[in-house]
N, CA, C and O atoms as CSV, one atom per row, in Angstrom:
chain,resi,resn,atom,element,x,y,z
A,1,MET,N,N,24.384,-74.397,41.533
A,1,MET,CA,C,23.944,-73.595,40.367
A,1,MET,C,C,24.215,-74.456,39.109
A,1,MET,O,O,25.233,-75.142,39.013
A,2,ILE,N,N,23.319,-74.397,38.204
A,2,ILE,CA,C,23.403,-75.175,36.990
A,2,ILE,C,C,23.919,-74.157,35.889
A,2,ILE,O,O,23.268,-73.152,35.602
A,3,HIS,N,N,25.084,-74.464,35.312
A,3,HIS,CA,C,25.668,-73.571,34.312
A,3,HIS,C,C,25.654,-74.184,32.931
A,3,HIS,O,O,25.774,-73.446,31.954
A,4,CYS,N,N,25.521,-75.445,32.795
A,4,CYS,CA,C,25.423,-76.003,31.449
A,4,CYS,C,C,24.717,-77.374,31.528
A,4,CYS,O,O,24.610,-77.949,32.611
A,5,GLU,N,N,24.257,-77.871,30.438
A,5,GLU,CA,C,23.577,-79.169,30.425
A,5,GLU,C,C,24.423,-80.233,31.072
A,5,GLU,O,O,23.889,-81.111,31.751
A,6,GLN,N,N,25.696,-80.185,30.890
A,6,GLN,CA,C,26.594,-81.183,31.445
A,6,GLN,C,C,26.522,-81.227,33.007
A,6,GLN,O,O,26.676,-82.301,33.589
A,7,ASP,N,N,26.298,-80.116,33.659
A,7,ASP,CA,C,26.156,-80.082,35.123
A,7,ASP,C,C,25.088,-81.059,35.569
A,7,ASP,O,O,25.264,-81.810,36.528
A,8,LEU,N,N,23.993,-81.032,34.862
A,8,LEU,CA,C,22.857,-81.876,35.212
A,8,LEU,C,C,23.071,-83.314,34.765
A,8,LEU,O,O,22.743,-84.275,35.460
A,9,LEU,N,N,23.659,-83.414,33.527
A,9,LEU,CA,C,23.849,-84.773,32.979
A,9,LEU,C,C,24.939,-85.542,33.736
A,9,LEU,O,O,24.996,-86.770,33.672
A,10,ALA,N,N,25.797,-84.812,34.449
A,10,ALA,CA,C,26.861,-85.489,35.216
A,10,ALA,C,C,26.306,-86.340,36.325
A,10,ALA,O,O,26.964,-87.295,36.737
A,11,ASN,N,N,25.203,-86.060,36.796
A,11,ASN,CA,C,24.678,-86.873,37.927
A,11,ASN,C,C,23.369,-87.628,37.484
A,11,ASN,O,O,22.263,-87.370,37.957
A,12,LEU,N,N,23.594,-88.526,36.590
A,12,LEU,CA,C,22.468,-89.331,36.027
A,12,LEU,C,C,21.857,-90.231,37.060
A,12,LEU,O,O,20.810,-90.825,36.802
A,13,ILE,N,N,22.445,-90.356,38.191
A,13,ILE,CA,C,21.833,-91.149,39.253
A,13,ILE,C,C,20.517,-90.506,39.682
A,13,ILE,O,O,19.537,-91.177,40.006
A,14,GLU,N,N,20.542,-89.194,39.669
A,14,GLU,CA,C,19.405,-88.387,40.120
A,14,GLU,C,C,18.386,-88.116,38.971
A,14,GLU,O,O,17.174,-88.172,39.179
A,15,LEU,N,N,18.917,-87.818,37.747
A,15,LEU,CA,C,18.031,-87.390,36.729
A,15,LEU,C,C,18.337,-88.176,35.427
A,15,LEU,O,O,19.481,-88.519,35.128
A,16,SER,N,N,17.267,-88.432,34.689
A,16,SER,CA,C,17.449,-88.975,33.351
A,16,SER,C,C,17.951,-87.837,32.461
A,16,SER,O,O,17.754,-86.664,32.780
A,17,PRO,N,N,18.586,-88.173,31.370
A,17,PRO,CA,C,19.031,-87.064,30.430
A,17,PRO,C,C,17.869,-86.190,30.030
A,17,PRO,O,O,18.038,-84.972,29.958
A,18,LYS,N,N,16.695,-86.741,29.764
A,18,LYS,CA,C,15.540,-85.958,29.346
A,18,LYS,C,C,15.174,-84.996,30.443
A,18,LYS,O,O,14.961,-83.816,30.163
A,19,ASN,N,N,15.088,-85.445,31.697
A,19,ASN,CA,C,14.731,-84.600,32.827
A,19,ASN,C,C,15.799,-83.574,33.132
A,19,ASN,O,O,15.493,-82.460,33.557
A,20,ALA,N,N,17.078,-83.949,32.913
A,20,ALA,CA,C,18.145,-82.952,33.112
A,20,ALA,C,C,18.041,-81.854,32.127
A,20,ALA,O,O,18.188,-80.689,32.498
A,21,ARG,N,N,17.789,-82.164,30.845
A,21,ARG,CA,C,17.687,-81.175,29.834
A,21,ARG,C,C,16.479,-80.239,30.123
A,21,ARG,O,O,16.567,-79.022,29.960
A,22,HIS,N,N,15.353,-80.850,30.556
A,22,HIS,CA,C,14.127,-80.077,30.898
A,22,HIS,C,C,14.428,-79.117,32.051
A,22,HIS,O,O,14.023,-77.955,32.010
A,23,LYS,N,N,15.127,-79.589,33.065
A,23,LYS,CA,C,15.424,-78.794,34.248
A,23,LYS,C,C,16.339,-77.620,33.843
A,23,LYS,O,O,16.113,-76.486,34.267
A,24,PHE,N,N,17.348,-77.888,33.043
A,24,PHE,CA,C,18.306,-76.901,32.582
A,24,PHE,C,C,17.555,-75.789,31.797
A,24,PHE,O,O,17.787,-74.605,32.041
A,25,ARG,N,N,16.686,-76.157,30.886
A,25,ARG,CA,C,15.922,-75.222,30.141
A,25,ARG,C,C,14.949,-74.459,31.072
A,25,ARG,O,O,14.773,-73.252,30.905
A,26,GLN,N,N,14.347,-75.112,32.005
A,26,GLN,CA,C,13.419,-74.471,32.917
A,26,GLN,C,C,14.124,-73.397,33.720
A,26,GLN,O,O,13.535,-72.347,33.980
A,27,CYS,N,N,15.351,-73.620,34.117
A,27,CYS,CA,C,16.151,-72.619,34.863
A,27,CYS,C,C,16.411,-71.364,34.027
A,27,CYS,O,O,16.465,-70.256,34.560
A,28,ILE,N,N,16.569,-71.544,32.729
A,28,ILE,CA,C,16.798,-70.379,31.840
A,28,ILE,C,C,15.515,-69.634,31.684
A,28,ILE,O,O,15.524,-68.405,31.753
A,29,PHE,N,N,14.370,-70.323,31.469
A,29,PHE,CA,C,13.099,-69.635,31.269
A,29,PHE,C,C,12.773,-68.847,32.609
A,29,PHE,O,O,12.338,-67.697,32.554
A,30,GLU,N,N,12.979,-69.452,33.730
A,30,GLU,CA,C,12.652,-68.800,34.994
A,30,GLU,C,C,13.598,-67.603,35.207
A,30,GLU,O,O,13.142,-66.585,35.727
A,31,ALA,N,N,14.879,-67.666,34.837
A,31,ALA,CA,C,15.759,-66.563,35.034
A,31,ALA,C,C,15.327,-65.388,34.215
A,31,ALA,O,O,15.576,-64.242,34.588
A,32,TRP,N,N,14.683,-65.649,33.106
A,32,TRP,CA,C,14.218,-64.541,32.275
A,32,TRP,C,C,12.744,-64.253,32.524
A,32,TRP,O,O,12.120,-63.571,31.711
A,33,ASP,N,N,12.200,-64.712,33.543
A,33,ASP,CA,C,10.796,-64.509,33.975
A,33,ASP,C,C,9.837,-64.813,32.922
A,33,ASP,O,O,8.811,-64.144,32.796
A,34,TRP,N,N,10.150,-65.883,32.089
A,34,TRP,CA,C,9.290,-66.309,31.032
A,34,TRP,C,C,8.907,-65.169,30.078
A,34,TRP,O,O,7.762,-65.050,29.644
A,35,LYS,N,N,9.916,-64.331,29.769
A,35,LYS,CA,C,9.804,-63.243,28.801
A,35,LYS,C,C,10.913,-63.382,27.745
A,35,LYS,O,O,12.028,-63.825,28.022
A,36,CYS,N,N,10.563,-62.998,26.581
A,36,CYS,CA,C,11.561,-62.957,25.511
A,36,CYS,C,C,12.650,-61.990,25.760
A,36,CYS,O,O,12.345,-60.821,25.995
A,37,ALA,N,N,13.890,-62.356,25.733
A,37,ALA,CA,C,14.954,-61.462,26.024
A,37,ALA,C,C,15.054,-60.337,25.012
A,37,ALA,O,O,15.611,-59.288,25.336
A,38,TYR,N,N,14.529,-60.510,23.775
A,38,TYR,CA,C,14.620,-59.531,22.700
A,38,TYR,C,C,13.467,-58.551,22.660
A,38,TYR,O,O,13.661,-57.338,22.590
A,39,CYS,N,N,12.235,-59.110,22.707
A,39,CYS,CA,C,11.055,-58.210,22.572
A,39,CYS,C,C,10.206,-58.112,23.822
A,39,CYS,O,O,9.230,-57.361,23.830
A,40,ASP,N,N,10.540,-58.852,24.899
A,40,ASP,CA,C,9.884,-58.751,26.182
A,40,ASP,C,C,8.495,-59.380,26.208
A,40,ASP,O,O,7.727,-59.164,27.145
A,41,ARG,N,N,8.181,-60.146,25.196
A,41,ARG,CA,C,6.861,-60.793,25.087
A,41,ARG,C,C,6.690,-61.874,26.190
A,41,ARG,O,O,7.606,-62.651,26.460
A,42,GLU,N,N,5.519,-61.898,26.800
A,42,GLU,CA,C,5.205,-62.916,27.829
A,42,GLU,C,C,5.165,-64.286,27.073
A,42,GLU,O,O,4.573,-64.419,26.002
A,43,LEU,N,N,5.833,-65.290,27.704
A,43,LEU,CA,C,5.885,-66.655,27.103
A,43,LEU,C,C,5.329,-67.664,28.067
A,43,LEU,O,O,5.155,-67.385,29.253
A,44,ASN,N,N,5.050,-68.847,27.545
A,44,ASN,CA,C,4.638,-69.936,28.382
A,44,ASN,C,C,5.309,-71.186,27.866
A,44,ASN,O,O,6.124,-71.102,26.948
A,45,LYS,N,N,4.992,-72.362,28.431
A,45,LYS,CA,C,5.689,-73.588,28.073
A,45,LYS,C,C,5.590,-73.946,26.596
A,45,LYS,O,O,6.442,-74.636,26.036
A,46,ASP,N,N,4.512,-73.449,25.986
A,46,ASP,CA,C,4.233,-73.752,24.535
A,46,ASP,C,C,4.900,-72.787,23.619
A,46,ASP,O,O,5.188,-73.128,22.472
A,47,THR,N,N,5.166,-71.555,24.093
A,47,THR,CA,C,5.705,-70.528,23.207
A,47,THR,C,C,7.139,-70.171,23.430
A,47,THR,O,O,7.733,-69.519,22.571
A,48,ALA,N,N,7.737,-70.557,24.532
A,48,ALA,CA,C,9.089,-70.238,24.842
A,48,ALA,C,C,10.094,-71.174,24.083
A,48,ALA,O,O,9.896,-72.382,23.953
A,49,THR,N,N,11.142,-70.539,23.615
A,49,THR,CA,C,12.267,-71.244,22.995
A,49,THR,C,C,13.518,-70.811,23.571
A,49,THR,O,O,13.552,-69.813,24.290
A,50,ILE,N,N,14.566,-71.502,23.304
A,50,ILE,CA,C,15.928,-71.154,23.769
A,50,ILE,C,C,16.756,-70.702,22.555
A,50,ILE,O,O,16.831,-71.437,21.571
A,51,ASP,N,N,17.364,-69.541,22.596
A,51,ASP,CA,C,18.226,-69.062,21.584
A,51,ASP,C,C,19.658,-69.049,22.033
A,51,ASP,O,O,19.966,-68.631,23.149
A,52,HIS,N,N,20.555,-69.515,21.147
A,52,HIS,CA,C,21.986,-69.409,21.409
A,52,HIS,C,C,22.408,-67.990,20.986
A,52,HIS,O,O,22.336,-67.636,19.809
A,53,VAL,N,N,22.851,-67.183,21.973
A,53,VAL,CA,C,23.237,-65.827,21.684
A,53,VAL,C,C,24.322,-65.783,20.615
A,53,VAL,O,O,24.230,-65.067,19.618
A,54,LEU,N,N,25.344,-66.577,20.867
A,54,LEU,CA,C,26.398,-66.873,19.801
A,54,LEU,C,C,25.990,-68.156,19.191
A,54,LEU,O,O,26.105,-69.198,19.836
A,55,PRO,N,N,25.512,-68.145,17.965
A,55,PRO,CA,C,24.956,-69.346,17.344
A,55,PRO,C,C,25.959,-70.518,17.358
A,55,PRO,O,O,27.158,-70.320,17.160
A,56,LYS,N,N,25.444,-71.751,17.596
A,56,LYS,CA,C,26.311,-72.932,17.517
A,56,LYS,C,C,27.022,-72.971,16.161
A,56,LYS,O,O,28.180,-73.382,16.091
A,57,PHE,N,N,26.376,-72.568,15.126
A,57,PHE,CA,C,26.904,-72.531,13.768
A,57,PHE,C,C,28.197,-71.659,13.770
A,57,PHE,O,O,29.089,-71.895,12.955
A,58,LYS,N,N,28.297,-70.689,14.648
A,58,LYS,CA,C,29.454,-69.782,14.734
A,58,LYS,C,C,30.322,-70.027,15.923
A,58,LYS,O,O,31.090,-69.144,16.305
A,59,GLY,N,N,30.243,-71.161,16.519
A,59,GLY,CA,C,31.110,-71.533,17.605
A,59,GLY,C,C,30.473,-71.429,19.021
A,59,GLY,O,O,31.172,-71.649,20.010
A,60,GLY,N,N,29.217,-71.111,19.132
A,60,GLY,CA,C,28.602,-71.002,20.389
A,60,GLY,C,C,28.395,-72.360,21.074
A,60,GLY,O,O,28.322,-73.383,20.394
A,61,HIS,N,N,28.303,-72.381,22.362
A,61,HIS,CA,C,28.222,-73.714,23.041
A,61,HIS,C,C,26.896,-73.724,23.878
A,61,HIS,O,O,26.248,-72.703,24.105
A,62,ASN,N,N,26.562,-74.958,24.308
A,62,ASN,CA,C,25.346,-75.193,25.163
A,62,ASN,C,C,25.710,-74.851,26.603
A,62,ASN,O,O,25.692,-75.733,27.461
A,63,VAL,N,N,26.029,-73.635,26.880
A,63,VAL,CA,C,26.207,-73.213,28.311
A,63,VAL,C,C,25.233,-72.126,28.591
A,63,VAL,O,O,24.802,-71.380,27.711
A,64,LYS,N,N,24.895,-72.059,29.864
A,64,LYS,CA,C,23.817,-71.137,30.357
A,64,LYS,C,C,24.062,-69.730,29.869
A,64,LYS,O,O,23.117,-69.057,29.455
A,65,SER,N,N,25.282,-69.265,29.902
A,65,SER,CA,C,25.591,-67.840,29.593
A,65,SER,C,C,25.382,-67.602,28.044
A,65,SER,O,O,25.382,-66.449,27.613
A,66,ASN,N,N,25.213,-68.629,27.249
A,66,ASN,CA,C,25.050,-68.446,25.802
A,66,ASN,C,C,23.596,-68.772,25.378
A,66,ASN,O,O,23.264,-68.692,24.195
A,67,MET,N,N,22.785,-69.116,26.293
A,67,MET,CA,C,21.415,-69.545,26.027
A,67,MET,C,C,20.428,-68.622,26.741
A,67,MET,O,O,20.510,-68.473,27.960
A,68,ILE,N,N,19.476,-67.983,25.997
A,68,ILE,CA,C,18.514,-67.124,26.567
A,68,ILE,C,C,17.096,-67.564,26.108
A,68,ILE,O,O,16.895,-68.302,25.143
A,69,CYS,N,N,16.178,-67.052,26.872
A,69,CYS,CA,C,14.753,-67.274,26.577
A,69,CYS,C,C,14.314,-66.370,25.426
A,69,CYS,O,O,14.620,-65.178,25.412
A,70,SER,N,N,13.598,-66.944,24.467
A,70,SER,CA,C,13.213,-66.205,23.269
A,70,SER,C,C,11.885,-66.683,22.787
A,70,SER,O,O,11.533,-67.853,22.931
A,71,CYS,N,N,11.122,-65.739,22.193
A,71,CYS,CA,C,9.876,-66.152,21.521
A,71,CYS,C,C,10.308,-66.809,20.175
A,71,CYS,O,O,11.416,-66.571,19.696
A,72,SER,N,N,9.453,-67.602,19.604
A,72,SER,CA,C,9.802,-68.299,18.376
A,72,SER,C,C,10.079,-67.268,17.217
A,72,SER,O,O,10.941,-67.473,16.362
A,73,LYS,N,N,9.291,-66.153,17.252
A,73,LYS,CA,C,9.422,-65.167,16.157
A,73,LYS,C,C,10.814,-64.556,16.179
A,73,LYS,O,O,11.472,-64.504,15.140
A,74,CYS,N,N,11.297,-64.075,17.374
A,74,CYS,CA,C,12.588,-63.455,17.485
A,74,CYS,C,C,13.702,-64.481,17.224
A,74,CYS,O,O,14.719,-64.167,16.606
A,75,ASN,N,N,13.489,-65.709,17.706
A,75,ASN,CA,C,14.496,-66.723,17.512
A,75,ASN,C,C,14.654,-67.031,15.978
A,75,ASN,O,O,15.769,-67.177,15.477
A,76,ARG,N,N,13.561,-67.117,15.300
A,76,ARG,CA,C,13.590,-67.346,13.877
A,76,ARG,C,C,14.197,-66.146,13.105
A,76,ARG,O,O,14.993,-66.344,12.186
A,77,LEU,N,N,13.820,-64.905,13.481
A,77,LEU,CA,C,14.380,-63.693,12.827
A,77,LEU,C,C,15.878,-63.610,13.017
A,77,LEU,O,O,16.610,-63.290,12.081
A,78,LYS,N,N,16.341,-63.899,14.234
A,78,LYS,CA,C,17.778,-63.812,14.541
A,78,LYS,C,C,18.576,-64.836,13.762
A,78,LYS,O,O,19.645,-64.554,13.220
A,79,GLY,N,N,18.019,-66.032,13.726
A,79,GLY,CA,C,18.712,-67.111,13.008
A,79,GLY,C,C,20.043,-67.341,13.463
A,79,GLY,O,O,20.249,-67.509,14.665
A,80,SER,N,N,21.023,-67.368,12.578
A,80,SER,CA,C,22.418,-67.584,12.922
A,80,SER,C,C,23.270,-66.277,12.876
A,80,SER,O,O,24.497,-66.294,12.784
A,81,ASN,N,N,22.515,-65.141,12.949
A,81,ASN,CA,C,23.198,-63.850,13.028
A,81,ASN,C,C,23.817,-63.643,14.359
A,81,ASN,O,O,23.364,-64.201,15.358
A,82,LEU,N,N,24.855,-62.845,14.394
A,82,LEU,CA,C,25.461,-62.425,15.639
A,82,LEU,C,C,24.614,-61.395,16.348
A,82,LEU,O,O,23.945,-60.605,15.681
A,83,LEU,N,N,24.610,-61.366,17.605
A,83,LEU,CA,C,23.792,-60.407,18.380
A,83,LEU,C,C,23.888,-59.010,17.843
A,83,LEU,O,O,22.876,-58.412,17.478
A,84,GLY,N,N,25.065,-58.490,17.787
A,84,GLY,CA,C,25.216,-57.084,17.375
A,84,GLY,C,C,24.791,-56.816,15.941
A,84,GLY,O,O,24.465,-55.675,15.614
A,85,ASN,N,N,24.782,-57.777,15.111
A,85,ASN,CA,C,24.410,-57.614,13.692
A,85,ASN,C,C,22.858,-57.594,13.569
A,85,ASN,O,O,22.296,-57.014,12.640
A,86,TRP,N,N,22.217,-58.236,14.523
A,86,TRP,CA,C,20.756,-58.371,14.398
A,86,TRP,C,C,20.045,-57.488,15.444
A,86,TRP,O,O,19.158,-56.715,15.081
A,87,TYR,N,N,20.410,-57.588,16.713
A,87,TYR,CA,C,19.721,-56.806,17.736
A,87,TYR,C,C,20.395,-55.498,17.929
A,87,TYR,O,O,21.343,-55.375,18.705
A,88,ASN,N,N,19.882,-54.464,17.185
A,88,ASN,CA,C,20.417,-53.145,17.176
A,88,ASN,C,C,19.233,-52.187,17.048
A,88,ASN,O,O,18.089,-52.636,16.975
A,89,PRO,N,N,19.479,-50.901,17.020
A,89,PRO,CA,C,18.416,-49.915,16.980
A,89,PRO,C,C,17.501,-50.016,15.756
A,89,PRO,O,O,16.423,-49.422,15.747
A,90,THR,N,N,17.906,-50.745,14.742
A,90,THR,CA,C,17.023,-50.850,13.548
A,90,THR,C,C,15.912,-51.923,13.800
A,90,THR,O,O,14.907,-51.948,13.090
A,91,TYR,N,N,16.114,-52.826,14.842
A,91,TYR,CA,C,15.132,-53.830,15.099
A,91,TYR,C,C,13.956,-53.194,15.848
A,91,TYR,O,O,14.135,-52.402,16.774
A,92,LYS,N,N,12.731,-53.574,15.407
A,92,LYS,CA,C,11.493,-52.992,15.910
A,92,LYS,C,C,11.412,-52.970,17.424
A,92,LYS,O,O,10.956,-51.981,17.997
A,93,PHE,N,N,11.847,-54.049,18.095
A,93,PHE,CA,C,11.694,-54.111,19.559
A,93,PHE,C,C,12.958,-53.831,20.367
A,93,PHE,O,O,12.998,-54.123,21.562
A,94,TYR,N,N,13.963,-53.284,19.753
A,94,TYR,CA,C,15.238,-53.053,20.326
A,94,TYR,C,C,15.088,-52.079,21.558
A,94,TYR,O,O,14.388,-51.070,21.482
A,95,GLN,N,N,15.769,-52.425,22.677
A,95,GLN,CA,C,15.853,-51.563,23.796
A,95,GLN,C,C,17.210,-51.717,24.422
A,95,GLN,O,O,17.629,-52.850,24.658
A,96,GLU,N,N,17.917,-50.662,24.705
A,96,GLU,CA,C,19.242,-50.653,25.244
A,96,GLU,C,C,19.265,-51.455,26.543
A,96,GLU,O,O,20.177,-52.246,26.787
A,97,GLU,N,N,18.249,-51.236,27.366
A,97,GLU,CA,C,18.198,-52.019,28.669
A,97,GLU,C,C,18.228,-53.518,28.493
A,97,GLU,O,O,18.882,-54.232,29.254
A,98,ARG,N,N,17.506,-53.999,27.471
A,98,ARG,CA,C,17.458,-55.449,27.198
A,98,ARG,C,C,18.820,-55.937,26.660
A,98,ARG,O,O,19.291,-57.020,27.006
A,99,LEU,N,N,19.421,-55.117,25.821
A,99,LEU,CA,C,20.746,-55.484,25.298
A,99,LEU,C,C,21.733,-55.518,26.440
A,99,LEU,O,O,22.595,-56.397,26.449
A,100,ASP,N,N,21.664,-54.610,27.415
A,100,ASP,CA,C,22.571,-54.651,28.591
A,100,ASP,C,C,22.322,-55.887,29.443
A,100,ASP,O,O,23.255,-56.485,29.977
A,101,LYS,N,N,21.097,-56.250,29.560
A,101,LYS,CA,C,20.744,-57.484,30.334
A,101,LYS,C,C,21.304,-58.742,29.669
A,101,LYS,O,O,21.832,-59.641,30.324
A,102,ILE,N,N,21.167,-58.768,28.350
A,102,ILE,CA,C,21.675,-59.865,27.574
A,102,ILE,C,C,23.239,-59.978,27.760
A,102,ILE,O,O,23.784,-61.055,28.000
A,103,LYS,N,N,23.902,-58.815,27.636
A,103,LYS,CA,C,25.338,-58.788,27.805
A,103,LYS,C,C,25.830,-59.205,29.224
A,103,LYS,O,O,26.860,-59.856,29.399
A,104,GLN,N,N,25.005,-58.774,30.227
A,104,GLN,CA,C,25.336,-59.217,31.574
A,104,GLN,C,C,25.128,-60.737,31.733
A,104,GLN,O,O,25.922,-61.407,32.393
A,105,TRP,N,N,24.083,-61.260,31.140
A,105,TRP,CA,C,23.878,-62.718,31.175
A,105,TRP,C,C,25.016,-63.429,30.557
A,105,TRP,O,O,25.455,-64.447,31.092
A,106,MET,N,N,25.528,-62.956,29.455
A,106,MET,CA,C,26.640,-63.561,28.707
A,106,MET,C,C,27.921,-63.552,29.579
A,106,MET,O,O,28.758,-64.450,29.486
A,107,ASP,N,N,28.041,-62.544,30.400
A,107,ASP,CA,C,29.288,-62.347,31.194
A,107,ASP,C,C,29.256,-63.182,32.486
A,107,ASP,O,O,30.249,-63.189,33.214
A,108,GLN,N,N,28.184,-63.866,32.789
A,108,GLN,CA,C,28.110,-64.695,33.997
A,108,GLN,C,C,29.091,-65.823,33.936
A,108,GLN,O,O,29.461,-66.265,32.848
A,109,ASP,N,N,29.535,-66.315,35.106
A,109,ASP,CA,C,30.483,-67.400,35.205
A,109,ASP,C,C,29.831,-68.658,34.730
A,109,ASP,O,O,28.827,-69.074,35.309
A,110,SER,N,N,30.358,-69.299,33.687
A,110,SER,CA,C,29.833,-70.542,33.168
A,110,SER,C,C,30.646,-71.722,33.497
A,110,SER,O,O,30.440,-72.792,32.924
A,111,SER,N,N,31.560,-71.582,34.390
A,111,SER,CA,C,32.455,-72.747,34.735
A,111,SER,C,C,31.646,-73.841,35.420
A,111,SER,O,O,30.639,-73.595,36.083
A,112,ILE,N,N,32.094,-74.949,35.243
A,112,ILE,CA,C,31.453,-76.149,35.873
A,112,ILE,C,C,32.174,-76.351,37.191
A,112,ILE,O,O,33.402,-76.390,37.256
A,113,LYS,N,N,31.370,-76.478,38.244
A,113,LYS,CA,C,31.941,-76.694,39.603
A,113,LYS,C,C,31.882,-78.268,39.829
A,113,LYS,O,O,30.824,-78.897,39.834
A,114,ILE,N,N,33.067,-78.798,40.004
A,114,ILE,CA,C,33.200,-80.243,40.312
A,114,ILE,C,C,33.379,-80.389,41.812
A,114,ILE,O,O,34.328,-79.831,42.362
A,115,LEU,N,N,32.525,-81.101,42.482
A,115,LEU,CA,C,32.669,-81.340,43.897
A,115,LEU,C,C,33.807,-82.260,44.217
A,115,LEU,O,O,33.936,-83.325,43.612
A,116,SER,N,N,34.617,-81.881,45.133
A,116,SER,CA,C,35.660,-82.746,45.625
A,116,SER,C,C,35.088,-83.824,46.515
A,116,SER,O,O,34.149,-83.552,47.263
A,117,PRO,N,N,35.611,-85.037,46.469
A,117,PRO,CA,C,35.139,-86.088,47.410
A,117,PRO,C,C,35.276,-85.705,48.883
A,117,PRO,O,O,34.562,-86.241,49.730
A,118,ASP,N,N,36.226,-84.745,49.205
A,118,ASP,CA,C,36.434,-84.316,50.549
A,118,ASP,C,C,35.296,-83.407,50.972
A,118,ASP,O,O,35.064,-83.249,52.171
A,119,ASN,N,N,34.576,-82.803,50.035
A,119,ASN,CA,C,33.553,-81.818,50.399
A,119,ASN,C,C,32.090,-82.370,50.217
A,119,ASN,O,O,31.145,-81.584,50.292
A,120,VAL,N,N,31.903,-83.628,49.994
A,120,VAL,CA,C,30.564,-84.136,49.785
A,120,VAL,C,C,30.250,-85.249,50.717
A,120,VAL,O,O,31.161,-85.920,51.204
A,121,THR,N,N,29.013,-85.471,50.982
A,121,THR,CA,C,28.544,-86.487,51.808
A,121,THR,C,C,27.453,-87.281,51.073
A,121,THR,O,O,26.504,-86.676,50.574
A,122,PRO,N,N,27.555,-88.602,50.993
A,122,PRO,CA,C,26.501,-89.323,50.334
A,122,PRO,C,C,25.172,-89.320,51.139
A,122,PRO,O,O,25.224,-89.309,52.369
A,123,HIS,N,N,24.072,-89.329,50.534
A,123,HIS,CA,C,22.805,-89.410,51.205
A,123,HIS,C,C,21.819,-90.210,50.290
A,123,HIS,O,O,21.922,-90.185,49.064
A,124,ILE,N,N,20.915,-90.878,50.916
A,124,ILE,CA,C,19.956,-91.692,50.142
A,124,ILE,C,C,18.721,-90.785,49.987
A,124,ILE,O,O,18.137,-90.340,50.975
A,125,THR,N,N,18.336,-90.523,48.717
A,125,THR,CA,C,17.227,-89.686,48.426
A,125,THR,C,C,15.899,-90.457,48.439
A,125,THR,O,O,14.856,-89.866,48.721
A,126,ASN,N,N,15.916,-91.713,48.152
A,126,ASN,CA,C,14.765,-92.598,48.248
A,126,ASN,C,C,15.307,-93.966,48.211
A,126,ASN,O,O,16.520,-94.135,48.335
A,127,ASP,N,N,14.472,-94.989,48.045
A,127,ASP,CA,C,14.893,-96.365,48.108
A,127,ASP,C,C,15.800,-96.764,46.950
A,127,ASP,O,O,16.427,-97.820,47.029
A,128,PHE,N,N,15.905,-95.978,45.876
A,128,PHE,CA,C,16.615,-96.361,44.726
A,128,PHE,C,C,17.803,-95.531,44.346
A,128,PHE,O,O,18.637,-95.972,43.555
A,129,TYR,N,N,17.903,-94.328,44.891
A,129,TYR,CA,C,18.894,-93.361,44.436
A,129,TYR,C,C,19.788,-92.895,45.636
A,129,TYR,O,O,19.342,-92.671,46.761
A,130,ILE,N,N,21.100,-92.774,45.266
A,130,ILE,CA,C,22.022,-92.208,46.240
A,130,ILE,C,C,22.484,-90.890,45.616
A,130,ILE,O,O,22.890,-90.845,44.455
A,131,GLY,N,N,22.415,-89.818,46.413
A,131,GLY,CA,C,22.826,-88.533,45.845
A,131,GLY,C,C,24.034,-88.025,46.677
A,131,GLY,O,O,24.512,-88.718,47.574
A,132,TRP,N,N,24.496,-86.845,46.371
A,132,TRP,CA,C,25.646,-86.236,47.041
A,132,TRP,C,C,25.250,-84.840,47.445
A,132,TRP,O,O,24.566,-84.138,46.699
A,133,VAL,N,N,25.671,-84.442,48.604
A,133,VAL,CA,C,25.463,-83.091,49.048
A,133,VAL,C,C,26.820,-82.497,49.482
A,133,VAL,O,O,27.699,-83.176,50.013
A,134,ALA,N,N,26.927,-81.130,49.207
A,134,ALA,CA,C,28.128,-80.472,49.661
A,134,ALA,C,C,28.195,-80.454,51.211
A,134,ALA,O,O,27.194,-80.204,51.883
A,135,SER,N,N,29.350,-80.714,51.731
A,135,SER,CA,C,29.489,-80.684,53.187
A,135,SER,C,C,29.816,-79.299,53.673
A,135,SER,O,O,29.969,-79.087,54.876
């Protein structure tokens, strides 16, 4: 499971930093079914953005549990506001169910799993790369 950009970046033998970042973002978009977490608008690769639920400006980190799929309009409107200050019943698209889903998302385990050398086996993925699989 990918919990933060560093999970993917840690294994640069397999992925370039650009591809790791792309795959990390792709996982978030897919987890949200390519819909905005705030307004439920259908998104695609050109319209989807990532929003930091707790803004980086206010101490938020680049971990999966703090990053959700958002349309550019909602992302722009939220800006650096805290979730509770912005996404509340006064917001046009507010829904209690979506707020609950966002809170559940934020509560997920974001710890980085480091594989022990005792639990992994090297394998050759192609002529140029050596990867590791859990035993």
